[in-house]
Each structure stands twice: as C-alpha cells, then as structure tokens.
C-alpha positions in Angstrom: 0.0 0.0 0.0 2.8 2.4 0.9 4.4 1.7 -2.5 1.2 2.8 -4.3 1.0 6.0 -2.1 4.6 6.8 -3.0 4.0 6.3 -6.7 0.9 8.6 -6.6 2.8 11.3 -4.6 5.5 11.2 -7.3 2.9 11.5 -10.1 1.4 14.5 -8.3 4.8 16.2 -7.7 5.7 16.4 -11.4 2.7 18.4 -12.6 2.9 20.6 -9.5 6.5 21.4 -10.2 5.6 22.1 -13.9 2.9 24.5 -12.8 5.3 26.3 -10.3 7.9 26.6 -13.0 5.4 27.9 -15.6 4.1 30.6 -13.2 7.6 31.6 -12.2 8.7 32.0 -15.8 5.9 34.4 -16.6 6.2 37.7 -14.6 2.6 38.7 -15.1 1.3 35.3 -13.8 3.7 35.5 -10.9 2.4 39.0 -10.0 -1.2 37.8 -10.3 -0.5 34.9 -8.0 1.1 37.2 -5.5 -1.9 39.5 -5.6 -4.3 36.7 -5.3 -2.6 35.4 -2.2 -3.4 38.8 -0.5 -7.1 37.8 -0.6 -8.4 36.1 2.6 -9.1 32.4 1.8 -6.7 32.1 -1.1 -3.3 30.5 -0.5 -0.5 29.4 -2.8 -2.2 26.3 -4.2 -5.5 28.0 -5.0 -3.7 31.1 -6.4 -1.7 29.0 -8.8 -4.8 27.2 -10.0 -6.8 30.4 -10.5 -3.9 32.0 -12.4 -3.7 29.1 -14.7 -7.5 28.8 -15.3 -8.9 32.3 -15.1 -7.8 35.6 -16.8 -7.5 37.7 -13.7 -7.4 41.0 -15.6 -11.2 40.8 -16.0 -11.6 41.8 -12.4 -11.0 45.4 -11.3 -10.8 44.6 -7.6 -9.7 41.7 -5.4 -13.2 41.6 -3.9 -14.7 41.0 -7.3 -12.4 38.0 -7.8 -13.1 36.7 -4.3 -16.8 37.0 -4.9 -16.5 35.2 -8.3 -14.7 32.4 -6.6 -17.4 32.1 -3.9 -15.2 33.2 -1.1 -17.4 36.1 0.0 -20.7 34.9 1.5 -23.8 37.0 0.8 -27.1 37.2 2.6 -30.4 37.6 0.8 -33.6 38.0 2.8 -37.1 39.0 2.2 -39.8 39.2 4.9 -39.2 36.0 6.8 -36.9 34.1 4.4 -33.1 34.3 4.9 -30.7 32.7 2.5 -26.9 32.6 2.8 -24.9 31.7 -0.3 -21.5 32.3 -1.7 
C-alpha cells in the first residue's frame, strides 16, 4: 500500500512542479499569483490554479475575484426568508 502511495505522490509532484515553473517563468502570472494570495481564503495552491485557469485582468478589484470564486458569502432576505450563499 505504501508503494502505491509513494507512486501517486511522485505523479502529483511532477505536474505541481511544472505549474510552479510555468508561473515563475511568466512575470505577469507570478504577479497575479502574489496579488491573489493577499485575498483572505486564497493560499498558494488556489492562487496557482486560479492564475492558470482564469484571466485575472477581467476583475478590477480583489473583492470581485473573491466574490466570483465564492469566497465572500452574501445574505439575501425577504420578509421571513433568509438565504446565505457564496
């Protein structure tokens, strides 16, 4: 079982390193990653994935990006109904 775990960890390590290298080679992506990490709830792993998947320049403020990612909960209520959602 430990052998299987070791093999899987090695298979995960390669793409992770490739993503790190890719982000580091592109200054704009590296800058975006650094900025994303300033948002509460976004760490290094999530920032790398977001930078690789989403064009961050479409958001004018960090709060817009956080809202898009569902990190900022909102409350909607009417009369007696209260709904919390991200």
